[in-house]
DOKOL-291640 format. One record per residue (C-alpha): residue in three letters; x, y, z. Coordinates in Angstrom, 1 decimal, padded with zeros to 4 digits, always signed. Example, Ala and Ser with C-alpha at 12.3 -4.5 7.8 and 13.67 -1.06 7.14 Angstrom:
% residues 2
+------+--------+--------+--------+
! zanu !     xx !     yy !     zz !
+------+--------+--------+--------+
!  Ala ! +012.3 ! -004.5 ! +007.8 !
!  Ser ! +013.7 ! -001.1 ! +007.1 !
+------+--------+--------+--------+
This chain:
% residues 381
+------+--------+--------+--------+
! zanu !     xx !     yy !     zz !
+------+--------+--------+--------+
!  Met ! +073.0 ! +101.8 ! +144.9 !
!  Gly ! +070.2 ! +102.0 ! +142.3 !
!  Ser ! +067.0 ! +100.6 ! +142.6 !
!  Thr ! +066.5 ! +096.9 ! +140.5 !
!  Leu ! +062.9 ! +096.8 ! +139.8 !
!  Asp ! +062.5 ! +092.9 ! +139.8 !
!  Gly ! +059.0 ! +091.4 ! +139.0 !
!  Leu ! +059.2 ! +093.2 ! +135.0 !
!  Lys ! +057.2 ! +090.4 ! +133.3 !
!  Gly ! +056.4 ! +091.9 ! +130.1 !
!  Ile ! +055.1 ! +094.9 ! +128.3 !
!  Ala ! +052.9 ! +095.0 ! +125.3 !
!  Val ! +053.1 ! +098.6 ! +123.7 !
!  Arg ! +050.7 ! +100.1 ! +120.5 !
!  Arg ! +050.3 ! +103.3 ! +119.5 !
!  Gly ! +047.8 ! +105.1 ! +121.8 !
!  Phe ! +047.4 ! +102.0 ! +124.2 !
!  Val ! +049.8 ! +100.4 ! +126.8 !
!  Glu ! +049.2 ! +097.2 ! +128.6 !
!  Met ! +051.5 ! +096.4 ! +131.4 !
!  Val ! +052.2 ! +094.2 ! +133.8 !
!  Leu ! +055.2 ! +095.4 ! +135.4 !
!  Lys ! +056.9 ! +097.3 ! +138.0 !
!  Leu ! +058.3 ! +100.7 ! +137.0 !
!  Pro ! +059.4 ! +103.4 ! +139.0 !
!  Pro ! +056.5 ! +105.1 ! +140.9 !
!  Leu ! +055.2 ! +108.4 ! +139.1 !
!  Pro ! +057.2 ! +111.7 ! +140.6 !
!  Gln ! +055.6 ! +113.2 ! +143.7 !
!  Arg ! +054.2 ! +116.9 ! +143.2 !
!  Lys ! +055.0 ! +119.5 ! +145.3 !
!  Asn ! +052.9 ! +122.2 ! +146.7 !
!  Leu ! +054.1 ! +124.7 ! +144.0 !
!  Ile ! +051.5 ! +123.2 ! +141.6 !
!  His ! +048.6 ! +124.6 ! +143.3 !
!  Ser ! +049.8 ! +128.0 ! +142.7 !
!  Leu ! +049.6 ! +127.7 ! +139.0 !
!  Ser ! +045.9 ! +128.5 ! +137.8 !
!  Met ! +044.9 ! +128.2 ! +134.0 !
!  Asp ! +042.2 ! +127.9 ! +131.8 !
!  Ser ! +040.5 ! +124.6 ! +132.1 !
!  Asp ! +040.2 ! +123.9 ! +128.2 !
!  Glu ! +043.9 ! +124.8 ! +127.9 !
!  Leu ! +044.9 ! +122.0 ! +130.7 !
!  Glu ! +042.8 ! +119.5 ! +129.4 !
!  Phe ! +044.3 ! +119.6 ! +125.8 !
!  Glu ! +047.8 ! +119.8 ! +127.5 !
!  Ala ! +047.0 ! +116.5 ! +129.5 !
!  Asn ! +045.9 ! +114.6 ! +126.4 !
!  Arg ! +049.6 ! +115.8 ! +124.6 !
!  Leu ! +050.8 ! +114.6 ! +127.5 !
!  Met ! +049.4 ! +111.4 ! +128.1 !
!  Glu ! +049.6 ! +110.8 ! +124.2 !
!  Gly ! +053.3 ! +111.5 ! +124.4 !
!  Ile ! +054.6 ! +109.4 ! +127.2 !
!  Gly ! +052.4 ! +106.7 ! +126.2 !
!  Gln ! +052.0 ! +104.5 ! +129.1 !
!  Lys ! +048.2 ! +105.6 ! +129.7 !
!  Met ! +047.4 ! +103.0 ! +132.4 !
!  Arg ! +050.1 ! +104.5 ! +134.5 !
!  Trp ! +050.2 ! +108.3 ! +133.4 !
!  Ser ! +045.9 ! +108.4 ! +133.0 !
!  Phe ! +044.8 ! +111.7 ! +131.8 !
!  Asp ! +043.8 ! +112.6 ! +135.7 !
!  Ala ! +047.7 ! +112.2 ! +136.3 !
!  Cys ! +048.7 ! +114.3 ! +133.2 !
!  Leu ! +046.1 ! +117.0 ! +134.2 !
!  Thr ! +048.0 ! +117.5 ! +137.7 !
!  Ile ! +051.3 ! +118.5 ! +135.8 !
!  Ala ! +050.0 ! +120.2 ! +132.9 !
!  Pro ! +050.3 ! +123.5 ! +134.9 !
!  Leu ! +053.5 ! +123.1 ! +135.7 !
!  Thr ! +054.4 ! +122.0 ! +131.9 !
!  Leu ! +052.5 ! +125.0 ! +130.1 !
!  Lys ! +054.1 ! +127.3 ! +132.4 !
!  Ile ! +057.8 ! +125.9 ! +131.6 !
!  Asn ! +057.4 ! +125.8 ! +127.9 !
!  Arg ! +056.2 ! +129.5 ! +128.2 !
!  Leu ! +058.9 ! +130.7 ! +129.9 !
!  Lys ! +061.2 ! +128.7 ! +127.8 !
!  Lys ! +060.4 ! +131.0 ! +125.2 !
!  Glu ! +060.2 ! +134.2 ! +127.3 !
!  Lys ! +063.8 ! +133.7 ! +128.7 !
!  Asp ! +065.5 ! +131.8 ! +125.5 !
!  Val ! +066.1 ! +128.5 ! +127.1 !
!  Ile ! +066.8 ! +125.1 ! +125.8 !
!  Leu ! +066.1 ! +122.5 ! +127.8 !
!  Ile ! +068.0 ! +119.2 ! +127.4 !
!  Ala ! +067.2 ! +115.7 ! +129.3 !
!  His ! +068.8 ! +112.9 ! +129.5 !
!  Thr ! +067.5 ! +109.6 ! +128.7 !
!  Tyr ! +067.0 ! +108.5 ! +132.3 !
!  Gln ! +065.0 ! +111.6 ! +133.4 !
!  Thr ! +061.0 ! +110.9 ! +134.2 !
!  Pro ! +058.4 ! +110.9 ! +131.3 !
!  Asp ! +056.8 ! +113.6 ! +132.3 !
!  Ile ! +060.5 ! +115.6 ! +131.9 !
!  Val ! +061.2 ! +114.0 ! +128.6 !
!  Tyr ! +057.9 ! +114.1 ! +126.9 !
!  Gly ! +056.2 ! +117.1 ! +128.6 !
!  Val ! +059.5 ! +119.9 ! +128.6 !
!  Ala ! +062.5 ! +118.7 ! +127.0 !
!  Asp ! +063.8 ! +120.2 ! +123.7 !
!  Ala ! +066.3 ! +117.6 ! +123.2 !
!  Val ! +066.7 ! +113.9 ! +124.7 !
!  Gly ! +069.3 ! +111.4 ! +124.5 !
!  Asp ! +072.7 ! +110.0 ! +125.8 !
!  Ser ! +075.5 ! +111.7 ! +126.8 !
!  Tyr ! +077.5 ! +112.0 ! +123.3 !
!  Thr ! +074.2 ! +113.4 ! +121.5 !
!  Leu ! +073.3 ! +116.3 ! +124.2 !
!  Ser ! +076.9 ! +117.4 ! +124.7 !
!  Lys ! +076.9 ! +118.1 ! +120.8 !
!  Ile ! +073.5 ! +120.0 ! +120.8 !
!  Ala ! +074.7 ! +121.6 ! +124.3 !
!  Arg ! +077.4 ! +122.9 ! +122.0 !
!  Asp ! +075.4 ! +124.0 ! +119.2 !
!  Ala ! +072.5 ! +125.2 ! +121.0 !
!  Pro ! +071.9 ! +129.2 ! +119.6 !
!  Gln ! +069.7 ! +130.0 ! +122.8 !
!  Ser ! +071.6 ! +132.0 ! +125.5 !
!  Val ! +070.2 ! +129.5 ! +128.3 !
!  Ile ! +070.9 ! +126.0 ! +128.6 !
!  Leu ! +069.1 ! +124.2 ! +131.3 !
!  Phe ! +070.3 ! +120.5 ! +131.5 !
!  Ser ! +067.9 ! +117.9 ! +133.2 !
!  Ser ! +070.1 ! +115.5 ! +134.4 !
!  Val ! +073.2 ! +115.0 ! +137.1 !
!  Arg ! +075.8 ! +117.3 ! +137.4 !
!  Phe ! +078.6 ! +116.7 ! +135.3 !
!  Met ! +076.7 ! +116.5 ! +132.3 !
!  Ala ! +075.7 ! +120.0 ! +133.2 !
!  Glu ! +079.5 ! +121.1 ! +133.5 !
!  Thr ! +080.1 ! +119.5 ! +130.5 !
!  Ala ! +077.5 ! +122.0 ! +129.0 !
!  Lys ! +079.4 ! +124.6 ! +130.5 !
!  Ile ! +082.7 ! +123.6 ! +129.1 !
!  Leu ! +081.1 ! +123.6 ! +125.6 !
!  Ser ! +079.4 ! +126.8 ! +125.8 !
!  Pro ! +081.3 ! +129.0 ! +128.6 !
!  Asp ! +079.8 ! +132.3 ! +127.4 !
!  Lys ! +076.3 ! +131.0 ! +128.0 !
!  Thr ! +074.2 ! +130.7 ! +131.3 !
!  Val ! +074.0 ! +127.0 ! +132.3 !
!  Leu ! +071.5 ! +125.8 ! +134.8 !
!  His ! +071.0 ! +122.7 ! +136.6 !
!  Pro ! +067.9 ! +122.6 ! +138.7 !
!  Ser ! +069.2 ! +119.5 ! +141.2 !
!  Pro ! +072.7 ! +120.1 ! +141.8 !
!  Glu ! +072.7 ! +117.3 ! +144.4 !
!  Ala ! +072.2 ! +114.9 ! +141.7 !
!  Gly ! +075.4 ! +113.1 ! +142.0 !
!  Cys ! +076.9 ! +110.0 ! +140.2 !
!  Ser ! +079.0 ! +107.2 ! +141.8 !
!  Leu ! +081.2 ! +107.1 ! +138.5 !
!  Ser ! +081.7 ! +111.1 ! +138.7 !
!  Glu ! +082.4 ! +110.9 ! +142.4 !
!  Gly ! +084.4 ! +107.7 ! +142.1 !
!  Ile ! +087.4 ! +110.0 ! +140.7 !
!  Cys ! +088.9 ! +113.4 ! +141.4 !
!  Ala ! +091.6 ! +115.4 ! +139.2 !
!  Asp ! +094.6 ! +114.0 ! +142.0 !
!  Asp ! +093.8 ! +110.4 ! +141.0 !
!  Val ! +094.3 ! +111.4 ! +137.3 !
!  Arg ! +097.7 ! +112.6 ! +138.4 !
!  Glu ! +098.9 ! +109.6 ! +140.6 !
!  Leu ! +097.9 ! +107.3 ! +137.3 !
!  Lys ! +099.8 ! +109.8 ! +134.7 !
!  Ala ! +103.1 ! +110.2 ! +137.4 !
!  Leu ! +102.8 ! +106.0 ! +137.4 !
!  His ! +102.7 ! +105.9 ! +133.6 !
!  Pro ! +104.2 ! +108.8 ! +132.3 !
!  Gly ! +103.7 ! +109.8 ! +128.3 !
!  Val ! +100.7 ! +107.8 ! +128.3 !
!  Pro ! +097.8 ! +108.7 ! +126.9 !
!  Val ! +094.9 ! +109.1 ! +129.5 !
!  Ala ! +090.9 ! +108.8 ! +128.3 !
!  Cys ! +088.2 ! +109.5 ! +130.8 !
!  Tyr ! +084.6 ! +108.7 ! +130.3 !
!  Ile ! +082.1 ! +111.3 ! +130.1 !
!  Asn ! +081.0 ! +110.8 ! +133.4 !
!  Thr ! +083.6 ! +112.5 ! +134.9 !
!  Thr ! +083.9 ! +116.2 ! +136.6 !
!  Ala ! +085.2 ! +119.1 ! +134.5 !
!  Ala ! +088.5 ! +118.9 ! +137.4 !
!  Val ! +088.9 ! +115.2 ! +136.3 !
!  Lys ! +088.7 ! +116.1 ! +132.4 !
!  Ala ! +091.1 ! +119.0 ! +132.3 !
!  Glu ! +093.6 ! +116.1 ! +133.2 !
!  Cys ! +092.8 ! +113.8 ! +130.2 !
!  Asp ! +093.8 ! +113.9 ! +126.8 !
!  Val ! +090.6 ! +112.7 ! +125.3 !
!  Cys ! +086.8 ! +112.5 ! +126.8 !
!  Val ! +085.1 ! +109.1 ! +125.5 !
!  Thr ! +081.1 ! +108.3 ! +125.7 !
!  Ser ! +079.8 ! +104.5 ! +125.9 !
!  Ser ! +078.7 ! +104.9 ! +121.9 !
!  Asn ! +082.4 ! +105.9 ! +120.7 !
!  Tyr ! +085.0 ! +104.7 ! +123.7 !
!  Leu ! +086.0 ! +101.4 ! +121.7 !
!  Ser ! +087.2 ! +103.1 ! +118.5 !
!  Ile ! +088.6 ! +106.3 ! +119.9 !
!  Ala ! +090.8 ! +104.0 ! +122.4 !
!  Glu ! +092.0 ! +102.1 ! +119.5 !
!  Asn ! +092.8 ! +104.8 ! +117.3 !
!  Leu ! +095.1 ! +106.5 ! +120.2 !
!  Pro ! +098.7 ! +106.4 ! +119.6 !
!  Gly ! +100.9 ! +104.1 ! +121.4 !
!  Asp ! +100.5 ! +100.5 ! +123.1 !
!  Glu ! +099.4 ! +101.9 ! +126.3 !
!  Leu ! +096.2 ! +103.4 ! +127.5 !
!  Ile ! +094.9 ! +104.9 ! +130.9 !
!  Phe ! +091.5 ! +104.6 ! +131.3 !
!  Val ! +089.1 ! +106.2 ! +134.0 !
!  Pro ! +086.8 ! +106.0 ! +135.8 !
!  Asp ! +084.4 ! +102.6 ! +134.8 !
!  Arg ! +086.3 ! +099.4 ! +135.9 !
!  Leu ! +083.6 ! +097.6 ! +134.1 !
!  Met ! +083.7 ! +099.6 ! +131.0 !
!  Gly ! +087.2 ! +099.4 ! +131.2 !
!  Gln ! +087.5 ! +095.5 ! +131.4 !
!  His ! +085.5 ! +095.4 ! +128.3 !
!  Leu ! +087.7 ! +098.0 ! +126.4 !
!  Lys ! +090.8 ! +095.6 ! +127.7 !
!  Thr ! +089.2 ! +092.4 ! +126.1 !
!  His ! +088.7 ! +094.5 ! +122.9 !
!  Leu ! +092.3 ! +095.7 ! +122.6 !
!  Gln ! +093.7 ! +092.3 ! +124.1 !
!  Gly ! +096.8 ! +092.0 ! +121.9 !
!  Lys ! +096.9 ! +095.4 ! +120.9 !
!  Lys ! +097.2 ! +097.9 ! +124.1 !
!  Thr ! +098.1 ! +097.4 ! +127.6 !
!  Val ! +095.1 ! +099.2 ! +129.6 !
!  Tyr ! +095.7 ! +100.6 ! +133.0 !
!  Leu ! +092.1 ! +101.0 ! +135.0 !
!  His ! +090.8 ! +103.0 ! +138.2 !
!  Glu ! +088.2 ! +101.5 ! +140.2 !
!  Ala ! +085.1 ! +103.0 ! +140.5 !
!  Asp ! +081.7 ! +102.2 ! +138.4 !
!  Cys ! +078.0 ! +102.5 ! +137.9 !
!  Glu ! +075.6 ! +101.9 ! +140.8 !
!  Val ! +072.7 ! +101.0 ! +138.4 !
!  His ! +074.5 ! +098.9 ! +135.7 !
!  Ala ! +077.3 ! +097.2 ! +137.8 !
!  Ala ! +073.8 ! +095.8 ! +140.1 !
!  Phe ! +072.9 ! +093.7 ! +137.1 !
!  Asn ! +074.2 ! +089.8 ! +136.9 !
!  Thr ! +073.6 ! +086.7 ! +134.5 !
!  Ser ! +071.3 ! +085.2 ! +136.5 !
!  Ser ! +068.5 ! +087.2 ! +135.7 !
!  Ile ! +069.3 ! +087.0 ! +131.8 !
!  Gln ! +069.3 ! +083.1 ! +132.4 !
!  Arg ! +065.8 ! +083.3 ! +134.3 !
!  Gln ! +064.7 ! +085.5 ! +131.7 !
!  Arg ! +066.0 ! +083.4 ! +128.6 !
!  Arg ! +064.3 ! +080.3 ! +130.5 !
!  Glu ! +060.8 ! +082.0 ! +130.5 !
!  Ala ! +061.0 ! +082.8 ! +127.1 !
!  Asp ! +062.0 ! +079.2 ! +126.0 !
!  Lys ! +058.9 ! +078.2 ! +127.9 !
!  Arg ! +056.4 ! +080.4 ! +126.0 !
!  Gly ! +058.3 ! +079.7 ! +122.7 !
!  Ile ! +059.3 ! +082.7 ! +122.0 !
!  Glu ! +062.8 ! +084.5 ! +121.2 !
!  Leu ! +064.6 ! +087.0 ! +123.7 !
!  Arg ! +067.0 ! +089.7 ! +122.8 !
!  Val ! +069.1 ! +090.9 ! +125.4 !
!  Leu ! +070.5 ! +094.3 ! +125.0 !
!  Ala ! +073.5 ! +095.5 ! +127.7 !
!  His ! +075.0 ! +099.0 ! +128.4 !
!  Pro ! +078.8 ! +098.5 ! +128.6 !
!  Glu ! +078.8 ! +099.9 ! +132.0 !
!  Cys ! +077.5 ! +096.2 ! +133.4 !
!  Asp ! +079.8 ! +093.5 ! +134.5 !
!  Ala ! +082.1 ! +091.5 ! +131.4 !
!  Asp ! +080.1 ! +088.1 ! +132.7 !
!  Val ! +076.9 ! +090.3 ! +131.3 !
!  Leu ! +078.0 ! +091.5 ! +128.6 !
!  Ala ! +079.2 ! +088.1 ! +127.0 !
!  Ala ! +076.0 ! +087.0 ! +128.2 !
!  Ser ! +074.1 ! +089.5 ! +126.1 !
!  Asp ! +073.1 ! +089.8 ! +122.0 !
!  Phe ! +073.8 ! +093.3 ! +122.0 !
!  Val ! +076.1 ! +095.8 ! +123.7 !
!  Gly ! +075.7 ! +099.6 ! +123.3 !
!  Ser ! +074.8 ! +103.3 ! +124.9 !
!  Ser ! +071.4 ! +103.9 ! +125.7 !
!  Glu ! +070.8 ! +105.5 ! +122.6 !
!  Arg ! +071.7 ! +102.8 ! +120.8 !
!  Ile ! +069.7 ! +100.1 ! +123.0 !
!  Leu ! +066.9 ! +102.0 ! +122.3 !
!  Ile ! +067.5 ! +102.3 ! +118.4 !
!  Glu ! +068.0 ! +098.5 ! +118.6 !
!  Ala ! +064.9 ! +097.7 ! +120.7 !
!  Lys ! +062.8 ! +099.5 ! +117.9 !
!  Arg ! +064.3 ! +097.7 ! +115.5 !
!  Ile ! +063.8 ! +094.1 ! +116.8 !
!  Ala ! +059.6 ! +095.4 ! +117.4 !
!  Ser ! +059.7 ! +096.4 ! +113.8 !
!  Glu ! +061.5 ! +093.9 ! +112.2 !
!  Glu ! +061.7 ! +090.5 ! +114.4 !
!  Glu ! +059.1 ! +088.6 ! +116.4 !
!  Ala ! +061.1 ! +088.8 ! +119.6 !
!  Ala ! +061.0 ! +090.1 ! +123.2 !
!  Val ! +063.3 ! +092.5 ! +124.2 !
!  Met ! +065.3 ! +092.5 ! +127.6 !
!  Met ! +067.3 ! +095.9 ! +128.4 !
!  Ile ! +070.0 ! +095.5 ! +130.8 !
!  Thr ! +070.2 ! +099.3 ! +131.7 !
!  Glu ! +068.1 ! +102.2 ! +133.3 !
!  Cys ! +064.6 ! +102.2 ! +133.4 !
!  Gly ! +064.4 ! +105.2 ! +131.4 !
!  Thr ! +065.5 ! +103.3 ! +128.3 !
!  Ala ! +062.7 ! +101.6 ! +128.6 !
!  Glu ! +060.0 ! +103.9 ! +129.0 !
!  Arg ! +061.4 ! +105.8 ! +126.2 !
!  Ala ! +060.8 ! +102.4 ! +124.0 !
!  Met ! +057.2 ! +102.3 ! +125.5 !
!  Ala ! +056.6 ! +105.6 ! +124.0 !
!  Glu ! +058.2 ! +105.4 ! +120.8 !
!  Ser ! +058.2 ! +102.1 ! +119.2 !
!  Glu ! +055.9 ! +102.3 ! +116.3 !
!  Lys ! +055.1 ! +098.7 ! +116.3 !
!  Pro ! +054.5 ! +096.4 ! +119.5 !
!  Ile ! +057.0 ! +095.5 ! +121.5 !
!  Glu ! +057.7 ! +093.4 ! +124.3 !
!  Leu ! +059.8 ! +093.9 ! +127.1 !
!  Met ! +061.0 ! +091.1 ! +129.6 !
!  Gly ! +063.4 ! +091.2 ! +132.8 !
!  Ala ! +064.2 ! +094.1 ! +135.4 !
!  Cys ! +065.1 ! +097.4 ! +134.5 !
!  Ser ! +067.5 ! +099.2 ! +137.4 !
!  Met ! +066.4 ! +102.9 ! +138.5 !
!  Cys ! +069.0 ! +105.3 ! +138.9 !
!  Arg ! +068.5 ! +107.4 ! +142.0 !
!  His ! +070.6 ! +110.5 ! +140.8 !
!  Met ! +068.7 ! +111.0 ! +137.6 !
!  Lys ! +065.2 ! +110.5 ! +139.2 !
!  Arg ! +066.0 ! +113.7 ! +141.7 !
!  Thr ! +064.8 ! +116.1 ! +139.2 !
!  His ! +061.1 ! +117.2 ! +139.4 !
!  Leu ! +059.2 ! +119.6 ! +137.1 !
!  Glu ! +058.9 ! +121.8 ! +140.2 !
!  Asp ! +062.3 ! +122.1 ! +140.3 !
!  Ile ! +062.7 ! +122.6 ! +136.5 !
!  Leu ! +060.1 ! +126.0 ! +137.0 !
!  Gln ! +061.7 ! +127.4 ! +140.0 !
!  Ala ! +065.3 ! +127.1 ! +138.4 !
!  Ile ! +064.1 ! +129.0 ! +135.1 !
!  Glu ! +062.2 ! +131.4 ! +136.9 !
!  Ser ! +064.5 ! +132.3 ! +140.1 !
!  Pro ! +067.6 ! +130.3 ! +139.9 !
!  Arg ! +069.6 ! +129.7 ! +142.8 !
!  Gly ! +073.7 ! +130.0 ! +143.1 !
!  Asp ! +074.1 ! +126.4 ! +143.3 !
!  Gln ! +071.8 ! +125.6 ! +140.3 !
!  Ile ! +074.0 ! +128.2 ! +138.1 !
!  Val ! +077.0 ! +126.2 ! +136.6 !
!  Glu ! +080.3 ! +127.9 ! +137.2 !
!  Ile ! +083.8 ! +126.9 ! +136.5 !
!  Gly ! +087.1 ! +128.3 ! +136.3 !
!  Lys ! +088.7 ! +129.5 ! +132.8 !
!  Asp ! +091.7 ! +127.2 ! +132.9 !
!  Val ! +089.8 ! +124.5 ! +133.8 !
!  Ile ! +087.0 ! +125.0 ! +131.5 !
!  Gly ! +090.0 ! +125.7 ! +128.8 !
!  Arg ! +091.7 ! +122.2 ! +129.5 !
!  Ala ! +088.5 ! +120.6 ! +129.8 !
!  Arg ! +087.3 ! +121.5 ! +126.4 !
!  Asp ! +090.4 ! +120.5 ! +124.8 !
!  Cys ! +090.0 ! +116.8 ! +126.2 !
!  Leu ! +086.2 ! +116.8 ! +124.7 !
!  Asn ! +086.5 ! +118.5 ! +121.4 !
!  Gln ! +089.7 ! +115.7 ! +120.8 !
!  Met ! +086.6 ! +113.5 ! +121.3 !
!  Phe ! +084.3 ! +115.1 ! +118.6 !
!  Glu ! +087.3 ! +115.3 ! +116.3 !
!  Leu ! +088.1 ! +111.5 ! +116.6 !
!  Ala ! +084.8 ! +110.5 ! +116.7 !
!  Glu ! +083.6 ! +112.1 ! +114.0 !
!  Ser ! +086.8 ! +111.8 ! +111.8 !
+------+--------+--------+--------+
């Protein structure tokens, strides 16, 4: 299960200074590879300062901590240029990756478009496996590297192509929408792909009064409520182990704490959460939209924010908010997303193993690409 980090009391963030009274995921453990990277001390100090300012958590990611990873980030960024690599990282990756080496950071929808349009010949996706597969589907002629092939996802692993075929047999002729958190083989069996930023609008505009939605049952329940009286929605039983762990009691507890302190609290939740959690929240959206809303609140309102999502979104808010932001509550860590380390990225760029090079059969790529292209067409029309 995702590791719920209770004890998150509050965060006050200012540009260049972070005061924290919270527990976030521990800093990534460095591996022996770092000791073999010898570089000029002035260059390392400059890089350490760049990292410290970018990450924006000076009490955790101190100058010394950033100096430790500086040889890795310098080496990776040089190799990217030499080998024509674009490094794409999901928001849930650790800050040393997000602010140290990533060329693009965002949610699944944003990154899928970046992967599709990237001019580089090599795409390195720092994420879980299905995201790297999506990049290969959209750019089949490019080399796609995934540094941590063992990094899975409870949603993508909770359904297979046979499951989709069975649902289609039970409901012949009914459109099938799959969440992007699925394998290439599952996408190949579906009519359209959706993400947490567009699933409501796409599902509403699909033809007919029935819909098969896979694999997220919790997101599916939210979709059912949204389409009540318009469409009958058939679901599959899988969920995100991170977002399914949240409950309303933590929201109620933080609202009481905010009341005691005489402050407003805005609760921002990801749609992969339980329906009761979404109902108790003030805002529901993808990780990218939660981030944007948190920064808007910090800029325009005198209110604290509780993020009902993975810890990476909170860490990005800490780094990117131009105004002081106070976070209350608890985040939840995705053990799969946190599997990738800088050392894995460096190794994959220098000399990728076979299992780090994403390969998908041409037939599956063709059908899965149709599924993804349908999403782009509907989302951007």
